[in-house]
RODO-2510 file (C-alpha; in nm, 4 decimals, decimal comma):
residues 457
     n   res          X          Y          Z
     1     m     0,0079    -0,0047     0,0085
     2     v     0,1380     0,3435    -0,1053
     3     r     0,1909     0,5892     0,1767
     4     k     0,1597     0,9406     0,1002
     5     i     0,3558     1,2495     0,2592
     6     l     0,2772     1,6031     0,1918
     7     i     0,5555     1,8433     0,2118
     8     v     0,4145     2,2015     0,2348
     9     g     0,6964     2,4689     0,1525
    10     a     1,0033     2,3810    -0,0717
    11     g     1,2571     2,6430     0,0431
    12     k     1,6269     2,6423     0,1137
    13     s     1,6120     2,3722     0,3829
    14     t     1,4427     2,1004     0,1956
    15     s     1,7182     1,9655    -0,0508
    16     y     1,8261     1,6742     0,1577
    17     l     1,4648     1,6171     0,2998
    18     l     1,3486     1,5542    -0,0477
    19     d     1,6487     1,3671    -0,1684
    20     y     1,6237     1,1207     0,1393
    21     l     1,2466     1,0362     0,0863
    22     l     1,2554     1,0118    -0,2798
    23     e     1,5599     0,7697    -0,2556
    24     k     1,3542     0,5462    -0,0059
    25     s     1,0317     0,6029    -0,1948
    26     d     1,0390     0,2527    -0,3850
    27     t     1,1399     0,0508    -0,0885
    28     e     0,9306     0,2265     0,1369
    29     n     0,6224     0,2589    -0,0940
    30     l     0,6129     0,6299    -0,0677
    31     k     0,4536     0,8960    -0,2832
    32     v     0,5871     1,2430    -0,1960
    33     i     0,3465     1,5417    -0,2867
    34     i     0,5305     1,8899    -0,2762
    35     g     0,3021     2,1815    -0,2314
    36     d     0,4339     2,5447    -0,2518
    37     l     0,3022     2,8692    -0,3658
    38     d     0,5893     2,9033    -0,5845
    39     t     0,7248     2,5699    -0,7385
    40     s     0,9671     2,7281    -1,0000
    41     s     1,2674     2,6865    -0,7556
    42     i     1,2059     2,2904    -0,7229
    43     s     1,4567     2,1311    -0,9556
    44     g     1,3761     1,9228    -1,2611
    45     k     1,5324     1,6160    -1,1174
    46     i     1,2805     1,6349    -0,8310
    47     k     0,9702     1,7191    -1,0574
    48     s     1,0315     1,4349    -1,2857
    49     h     1,0817     1,1740    -1,0133
    50     p     0,8143     0,8850    -1,0696
    51     n     0,7244     0,8980    -0,6980
    52     c     0,6824     1,2726    -0,6573
    53     a     0,3967     1,5059    -0,7526
    54     v     0,4425     1,8967    -0,7371
    55     r     0,1429     2,1164    -0,6837
    56     t     0,0903     2,4907    -0,6406
    57     l    -0,0631     2,5343    -0,2765
    58     d    -0,1788     2,8218    -0,1129
    59     i    -0,2443     2,7515     0,2488
    60     f    -0,4701     3,0549     0,2830
    61     r    -0,7163     2,8770     0,0341
    62     e    -0,8979     2,6755     0,2806
    63     e    -1,0347     2,4169     0,0320
    64     e    -0,7108     2,3664    -0,1535
    65     r    -0,5289     2,3263     0,1606
    66     i    -0,7816     2,0663     0,3188
    67     s    -0,8054     1,8697    -0,0083
    68     a    -0,4111     1,8584    -0,0059
    69     i    -0,3998     1,7061     0,3548
    70     q    -0,6954     1,4765     0,3430
    71     e    -0,5294     1,2595     0,0601
    72     v    -0,2023     1,1966     0,2622
    73     d    -0,0817     1,0011     0,5793
    74     l     0,1551     1,2488     0,7075
    75     v     0,2317     1,6174     0,6712
    76     i     0,5712     1,7866     0,6951
    77     s     0,5396     2,1636     0,7386
    78     m     0,8442     2,3560     0,6326
    79     l     0,6556     2,6793     0,6446
    80     p     0,7544     2,9707     0,8773
    81     a     0,6437     2,8860     1,2317
    82     r     0,3514     3,1387     1,2274
    83     f     0,1629     2,9255     0,9536
    84     h     0,1771     2,5865     1,1234
    85     i    -0,1168     2,6311     1,3351
    86     k    -0,3497     2,6174     1,0163
    87     i    -0,1843     2,2919     0,9044
    88     a    -0,2094     2,1459     1,2475
    89     e    -0,5629     2,2058     1,3105
    90     d    -0,6310     2,0348     0,9679
    91     c    -0,4217     1,7388     1,0657
    92     l    -0,5923     1,6893     1,3858
    93     t    -0,9420     1,7198     1,1870
    94     y    -0,8482     1,4799     0,9278
    95     k    -0,6376     1,2485     1,1669
    96     k    -0,3016     1,3009     0,9917
    97     h     0,0405     1,3025     1,1768
    98     l     0,2461     1,6131     1,1558
    99     v     0,6179     1,6979     1,1417
   100     t     0,7992     2,0502     1,1754
   101     a     1,1442     2,1874     1,2396
   102     s     0,9919     2,4842     1,4121
   103     y     0,9566     2,5876     1,7917
   104     i     0,6168     2,4888     1,9383
   105     s     0,3953     2,7691     1,9583
   106     p     0,1341     2,8160     2,2424
   107     e    -0,1485     2,7753     1,9921
   108     l    -0,0005     2,4447     1,8804
   109     k     0,0522     2,3356     2,2471
   110     k    -0,3134     2,3918     2,3253
   111     l    -0,3907     2,1101     2,0889
   112     n    -0,1783     1,8425     2,2706
   113     e    -0,4587     1,6707     2,4630
   114     k    -0,6940     1,6333     2,1444
   115     v    -0,3638     1,5178     1,9532
   116     i    -0,3230     1,2580     2,2268
   117     e    -0,6753     1,1482     2,2123
   118     s    -0,6686     1,0899     1,8265
   119     g    -0,3466     0,8908     1,8520
   120     l    -0,1346     1,1226     1,6457
   121     v     0,2109     1,2322     1,6727
   122     f     0,2820     1,5741     1,6090
   123     m     0,6677     1,6120     1,6105
   124     n     0,8150     1,9544     1,6357
   125     e     1,1622     2,1075     1,6692
   126     i     1,3047     1,8172     1,4881
   127     g     1,5611     2,0113     1,2698
   128     l     1,9007     2,1392     1,3713
   129     d     1,8436     2,3923     1,6366
   130     p     1,5982     2,3114     1,7455
   131     g     1,6269     1,9512     1,6736
   132     i     1,9803     1,7862     1,6772
   133     d     2,0655     2,0167     1,9836
   134     h     1,7628     1,8481     2,1675
   135     m     1,8434     1,4810     2,0734
   136     s     2,2330     1,5001     2,1103
   137     a     2,2028     1,6760     2,4579
   138     m     1,9312     1,4371     2,5827
   139     q     2,1446     1,1347     2,4686
   140     v     2,4392     1,2574     2,6877
   141     i     2,2239     1,3773     2,9860
   142     d     2,0476     1,0475     2,9911
   143     r     2,3625     0,8516     2,9695
   144     i     2,5113     1,0478     3,2755
   145     r     2,1861     0,9960     3,4834
   146     d     2,1654     0,6437     3,3977
   147     n     2,5236     0,5960     3,5367
   148     g     2,4085     0,7642     3,8513
   149     g     2,5636     1,1104     3,7782
   150     k     2,3941     1,4527     3,8602
   151     i     2,4021     1,7297     3,6055
   152     l     2,5443     2,0533     3,7259
   153     l     2,6224     2,2244     3,3934
   154     f     2,4657     2,2338     3,0623
   155     e     2,5679     2,4773     2,7912
   156     s     2,4792     2,4658     2,4213
   157     f     2,5853     2,6638     2,1256
   158     c     2,5092     2,6434     1,7456
   159     g     2,5955     2,8384     1,4562
   160     g     2,5406     2,8251     1,0633
   161     l     2,8719     2,9785     0,9142
   162     v     3,0873     2,9398     0,5925
   163     a     3,3256     2,6564     0,5343
   164     p     3,6961     2,7583     0,6109
   165     e     3,7983     2,7373     0,2469
   166     f     3,5479     3,0086     0,1475
   167     d     3,5882     3,2009     0,4588
   168     n     3,7100     3,5130     0,2619
   169     n     3,5441     3,8032     0,4117
   170     l     3,6336     4,0153     0,7250
   171     w     3,3345     3,9120     0,9085
   172     n     3,4237     3,5595     0,8547
   173     y     3,0579     3,5037     0,7670
   174     k     2,7924     3,4274     0,4937
   175     f     2,4237     3,3780     0,4978
   176     t     2,3347     3,0184     0,5092
   177     w     1,9844     3,0657     0,6475
   178     n     1,7077     3,3048     0,6434
   179     p     1,9024     3,6466     0,6261
   180     r     1,6132     3,8197     0,7909
   181     n     1,6579     3,5972     1,1180
   182     v     2,0225     3,7034     1,1281
   183     v     1,9402     4,0600     1,1187
   184     l     1,6789     4,0261     1,3905
   185     a     1,8562     3,8010     1,6029
   186     g     1,8382     3,8543     1,9647
   187     q     1,5356     4,0972     1,9477
   188     g     1,2097     4,0397     2,1187
   189     g     1,3277     3,9888     2,4637
   190     t     1,6031     4,0068     2,7202
   191     a     1,8463     3,7133     2,7185
   192     k     1,8038     3,5003     3,0330
   193     f     2,0121     3,2203     3,1779
   194     i     2,1711     3,0964     3,5071
   195     q     2,5348     3,0725     3,5993
   196     e     2,6510     2,8930     3,8923
   197     g     2,3098     2,9290     4,0604
   198     t     2,2732     3,3015     3,9942
   199     y     2,0142     3,4331     3,7305
   200     k     2,1622     3,6528     3,4659
   201     y     1,9846     3,8898     3,2056
   202     i     2,1313     4,0586     2,9004
   203     p     1,9242     4,3270     2,7407
   204     y     1,9373     4,3451     2,3564
   205     h     2,1609     4,6558     2,3477
   206     k     2,4306     4,4664     2,5611
   207     l     2,3894     4,1043     2,4076
   208     f     2,6555     4,1353     2,1516
   209     r     2,9266     4,2558     2,3991
   210     r     2,8660     3,9581     2,6382
   211     t     3,0435     3,6607     2,4549
   212     e     3,1799     3,3436     2,5592
   213     f     3,4891     3,2020     2,3567
   214     f     3,5925     2,8448     2,2858
   215     e     3,7728     2,6162     2,0223
   216     v     3,6677     2,3456     1,8223
   217     e     3,9530     2,1081     1,7113
   218     d     4,0742     2,1491     1,3636
   219     f     3,8371     2,4687     1,3116
   220     g     3,9825     2,7302     1,5449
   221     k     3,8294     2,9818     1,7729
   222     f     3,4530     3,0788     1,8116
   223     e     3,2525     3,2880     2,0316
   224     g     2,9090     3,2453     2,1465
   225     y     2,6254     3,5071     2,2558
   226     a     2,3298     3,4016     2,4527
   227     n     1,9864     3,3009     2,3095
   228     r     1,6800     3,4776     2,4267
   229     d     1,5710     3,2380     2,7057
   230     s     1,8082     2,9596     2,7927
   231     l     1,5855     2,8400     3,0579
   232     n     1,2885     2,7375     2,8121
   233     y     1,3965     2,3745     2,8213
   234     r     1,5021     2,3438     3,2012
   235     e     1,1947     2,1221     3,2744
   236     a     1,1786     1,9399     2,9606
   237     y     1,5622     1,8410     3,0012
   238     g     1,4953     1,7627     3,3749
   239     l     1,7589     2,0189     3,4690
   240     q     1,5732     2,1984     3,7466
   241     d     1,8894     2,1497     3,9739
   242     a     2,1538     2,2383     3,7425
   243     l     2,3606     2,5398     3,8521
   244     t     2,4361     2,6643     3,4940
   245     i     2,2086     2,6463     3,1981
   246     y     2,3225     2,8606     2,8817
   247     r     2,2369     2,8452     2,5293
   248     g     2,3839     3,0566     2,2621
   249     t     2,4523     3,1138     1,8951
   250     m     2,8095     3,0730     1,7496
   251     r     3,0077     3,3044     1,5065
   252     r     3,3753     3,3591     1,4649
   253     v     3,5596     3,5766     1,6899
   254     g     3,5150     3,9239     1,6339
   255     f     3,1799     3,9324     1,4513
   256     s     2,9597     4,0331     1,7583
   257     k     3,1797     4,3254     1,8335
   258     a     3,1326     4,4504     1,4874
   259     w     2,7669     4,3658     1,4744
   260     n     2,7079     4,5620     1,7846
   261     i     2,7717     4,8674     1,5654
   262     f     2,4496     4,8151     1,3864
   263     v     2,2606     4,7672     1,7046
   264     q     2,3743     5,0758     1,8730
   265     l     2,2927     5,2765     1,5604
   266     g     1,9488     5,1409     1,5389
   267     a     1,9965     4,9801     1,1916
   268     t     1,8278     4,6480     1,3071
   269     d     1,5041     4,8021     1,4097
   270     d     1,2041     4,6555     1,2200
   271     t     0,9413     4,8516     1,3835
   272     y     0,9131     5,1475     1,1338
   273     t     0,9670     5,2347     0,7773
   274     i     1,2017     5,4856     0,6224
   275     e     1,0909     5,7877     0,3951
   276     n     1,2189     5,7358     0,0283
   277     s     1,4051     5,4216     0,1132
   278     e     1,3899     5,3020    -0,2473
   279     n     1,6125     5,5836    -0,3780
   280     m     1,8315     5,5904    -0,0717
   281     t     2,2014     5,5229    -0,1025
   282     y     2,3770     5,2955     0,1360
   283     r     2,5771     5,6150     0,2566
   284     e     2,2584     5,8018     0,3219
   285     f     2,1063     5,4960     0,5014
   286     i     2,3964     5,5085     0,7665
   287     n     2,3651     5,8989     0,7928
   288     l     2,0014     5,8684     0,9116
   289     f     2,1139     5,7501     1,2494
   290     l     2,4092     5,9954     1,2865
   291     p     2,3824     6,3707     1,4382
   292     y     2,3881     6,6426     1,1895
   293     s     2,7075     6,8130     1,0869
   294     p     2,7596     7,0788     0,8312
   295     t     3,1256     6,9951     0,8005
   296     d     3,1988     6,6240     0,9302
   297     s     3,1608     6,3289     0,6784
   298     v     2,9572     6,0190     0,7516
   299     e     3,2688     5,8228     0,8209
   300     l     3,3857     6,0717     1,0837
   301     k     3,0458     6,1176     1,2579
   302     l     3,0113     5,7289     1,2860
   303     r     3,3549     5,6960     1,4513
   304     h     3,2852     5,9702     1,7082
   305     y     2,9190     5,8685     1,7583
   306     l     3,0371     5,5148     1,8479
   307     k     3,3731     5,5747     1,9553
   308     i     3,5557     5,3635     1,7034
   309     d     3,9180     5,3989     1,7350
   310     q     4,1390     5,4503     1,4154
   311     d     4,3263     5,1226     1,4961
   312     d     4,0027     4,9210     1,5671
   313     s     3,9773     4,6251     1,3137
   314     t     3,5734     4,6830     1,3194
   315     w     3,6209     4,9786     1,0997
   316     e     3,7597     4,7692     0,8150
   317     k     3,4586     4,5316     0,8407
   318     l     3,2183     4,8308     0,8076
   319     v     3,4142     4,9612     0,4910
   320     e     3,3933     4,6022     0,3364
   321     l     3,0292     4,6094     0,3298
   322     n     3,0367     4,9370     0,1197
   323     l     2,8371     5,1120     0,3841
   324     f     2,9611     5,4561     0,2730
   325     d     2,8939     5,4023    -0,1064
   326     k     2,7425     5,7130    -0,2796
   327     s     2,5849     5,5157    -0,5665
   328     k     2,4376     5,1880    -0,4318
   329     k     2,0767     5,2079    -0,3577
   330     i     1,8469     5,0322    -0,1129
   331     g     1,5942     4,9729    -0,3663
   332     i     1,3057     4,8634    -0,1375
   333     t     0,9837     5,0708    -0,1063
   334     d     0,8982     5,1625     0,2678
   335     a     1,1890     4,9506     0,4030
   336     t     1,2394     4,9182     0,7695
   337     p     1,6036     4,9703     0,8798
   338     a     1,6369     4,5965     0,9325
   339     q     1,5183     4,5342     0,5730
   340     a     1,7574     4,7909     0,4454
   341     l     2,0514     4,6514     0,6203
   342     q     1,9473     4,3066     0,5088
   343     k     1,9766     4,4294     0,1486
   344     i     2,3212     4,5643     0,2044
   345     l     2,4440     4,2535     0,3796
   346     e     2,3078     4,0303     0,1081
   347     d     2,5322     4,2069    -0,1464
   348     k     2,8237     4,0810     0,0389
   349     w     2,7383     3,7666     0,2397
   350     t     2,5485     3,5712    -0,0120
   351     l     2,7022     3,2186    -0,0541
   352     g     2,8271     3,1577    -0,4135
   353     d     2,7213     2,8584    -0,6123
   354     k     3,0134     2,6478    -0,5566
   355     e     3,0846     2,7580    -0,2082
   356     k     3,0199     2,5559     0,1066
   357     d     2,8537     2,6323     0,4393
   358     m     2,9557     2,4826     0,7788
   359     i     2,7462     2,3896     1,0834
   360     v     2,9056     2,3718     1,4310
   361     m     2,7460     2,2750     1,7528
   362     y     2,9124     2,2744     2,0914
   363     h     2,7710     2,1118     2,4152
   364     k     2,9267     2,1222     2,7654
   365     f     2,7957     1,8819     3,0291
   366     g     2,9421     1,9406     3,3840
   367     y     2,8202     1,6573     3,6195
   368     e     2,9019     1,5111     3,9719
   369     l     2,9440     1,1245     3,9825
   370     n     3,0690     0,9460     4,2981
   371     g     3,1554     1,2665     4,4560
   372     e     3,3807     1,3712     4,1674
   373     k     3,2986     1,6552     3,9248
   374     k     3,3599     1,5998     3,5516
   375     q     3,2862     1,7457     3,2282
   376     i     3,2192     1,6226     2,8620
   377     d     3,2395     1,8521     2,5739
   378     s     3,0498     1,7058     2,2794
   379     k     3,1153     1,8746     1,9267
   380     l     2,9670     1,8625     1,5724
   381     v     3,0845     1,9975     1,2574
   382     v     2,9147     1,9447     0,9229
   383     i     3,0390     2,0742     0,5933
   384     g     2,7941     2,1453     0,3052
   385     e     2,8368     2,0301    -0,0646
   386     d     2,7301     2,3590    -0,2437
   387     r     2,4821     2,6402    -0,2419
   388     i     2,1982     2,3983    -0,2775
   389     h     2,3056     2,1056    -0,0653
   390     t     2,4221     2,3100     0,2370
   391     a     2,5252     2,1765     0,5821
   392     m     2,2131     2,3898     0,7078
   393     a     1,9734     2,1966     0,4720
   394     k     2,1377     1,8609     0,5597
   395     t     2,1020     1,9310     0,9345
   396     v     1,7639     2,0535     0,9213
   397     g     1,6071     1,8409     0,6559
   398     l     1,7300     1,4899     0,7488
   399     p     1,6126     1,4730     1,0967
   400     v     1,2669     1,5774     0,9821
   401     a     1,2664     1,3341     0,7032
   402     i     1,3869     1,0358     0,9287
   403     a     1,1398     1,1262     1,1878
   404     a     0,8553     1,1280     0,9310
   405     l     0,9434     0,7932     0,7985
   406     k     0,9819     0,6349     1,1595
   407     i     0,6370     0,7789     1,2555
   408     l     0,4880     0,6205     0,9245
   409     n     0,6683     0,2963     1,0158
   410     g     0,5102     0,2879     1,3655
   411     q     0,8657     0,3225     1,5155
   412     i     0,7682     0,6396     1,6739
   413     t     0,4239     0,5960     1,8501
   414     t     0,3925     0,8219     2,1510
   415     p     0,1198     1,0666     2,0636
   416     g     0,0983     1,4325     2,1346
   417     v     0,2466     1,7758     2,0602
   418     q     0,6122     1,6958     2,1345
   419     i     0,9777     1,7687     2,0829
   420     p     1,2470     1,5030     2,0252
   421     i     1,3645     1,4374     2,3850
   422     s     1,2697     1,0740     2,4547
   423     k     1,4731     0,7644     2,3776
   424     e     1,2128     0,6335     2,1615
   425     v     1,2697     0,9353     1,9383
   426     y     1,6338     1,0488     1,9635
   427     q     1,8273     0,7023     1,9801
   428     p     1,7000     0,5820     1,6274
   429     i     1,7271     0,9251     1,4743
   430     l     2,0830     0,9969     1,5909
   431     k     2,1921     0,6588     1,4991
   432     e     2,0687     0,6965     1,1316
   433     l     2,2130     1,0450     1,1263
   434     e     2,5530     0,8886     1,2113
   435     s     2,5384     0,6849     0,9256
   436     l     2,4881     1,0133     0,7122
   437     d     2,8174     1,1539     0,8464
   438     i     2,6463     1,3607     1,1123
   439     n     2,8779     1,2657     1,4012
   440     f     2,9626     1,4217     1,7496
   441     k     3,3015     1,3829     1,8930
   442     e     3,3135     1,3856     2,2753
   443     y     3,6111     1,4926     2,4989
   444     e     3,6613     1,4722     2,8780
   445     v     3,7819     1,8013     2,9957
   446     p     3,8400     1,9202     3,3579
   447     y     3,5335     2,0487     3,5360
   448     p     3,5779     2,4386     3,5927
   449     g     3,6528     2,5490     3,9408
   450     y     3,3928     2,7803     4,1099
   451     n     3,4598     3,0327     4,3780
   452     p     3,1505     3,1864     4,5229
   453     d     3,3447     3,4801     4,6581
   454     s     3,4878     3,5637     4,2878
   455     v     3,3908     3,8385     4,0723
   456     a     3,2509     3,5732     3,8288
   457     s     2,9600     3,5189     4,0755
***
């Protein structure tokens, strides 16, 4: 009997997802249906596959959406998170399993009891971050607990970066994911975490000047800044007694200091639109945020305003982006500052056709076992193949695809709106990911000492 999977949304993160399911479609009796508002970006190879059907799908056309969901066994939604609820409600009504790579929204969480009653699996947060981070963390946490250990410290960092051989700009960064999310990173709330039993808070305007530094073997130094709420998963992970819980985003050293210039300027604001933005030059855009002077140049005003010294390497990063160009134009009508900045960055940070990206993930687990404090560092590096088959698409799409197939095959059966933190879910998925070259390396390192009277407390 043919099992049908509907994939809603065929964006940048779906290349490996589609390849995986179509490669297994014969042996697993699968029919893959791809629904998207714009199907032009789907490759001819995918469209012509005998076990694939591509259709134009507008999720806001109710009859069209319901018809597509009714005819399948499982739905994978790769849409932006805010659109999942429409898909989820239909999946509940018509008794279809659902898989997404997005954070669970409060609206989705409210469906949990009915999803359980219907015996359905609504698997969420099963991409990279969230996703692989949950599964790889819980694998180590459960192993430590099963051996009688007590978790004292958990830190987790993840970043989408450019592969070393294509790391050819001063920012050591190129877009491998939605550029808008990069520009708006850290907004919408104060970063919150706990360090050695003390709650810590970092407001947005200070976020990029409070960073941690660490090394990944063979790949050098990185920095990390705090995610919005590191305590979101304290209960889910069973870390109520942990003294340190910190989740963050990874970049190369120096990125955050330079990015902070845009934050302090107000260039990442997305709450208002700019007059005449379409015809505004990059130089005029930067000048919007600086004091008026009849004599001083934009460059001089920016240096003075944000106290950028002449020997500060941050200045070279700004110049590299052509921020002071008098001819290049924003070209977007009624752009917000964040949208204008995104346009400027895309000129310089877009991955080339043959260029490769890199995913780096780094977990720290501090624990006590038999009266002795220990630490395990767990690190993952994945390099992409090209601009289409990126490491980001691989680490987001493959967990989604594997989870979908295991749900269809009755290997993941616990019903409810959930994330992948149970052994039933993470053990088989991580095992298969290892066979696909998504492997963590573990290192035993000394547990950091702690003096409650030190400045660090």
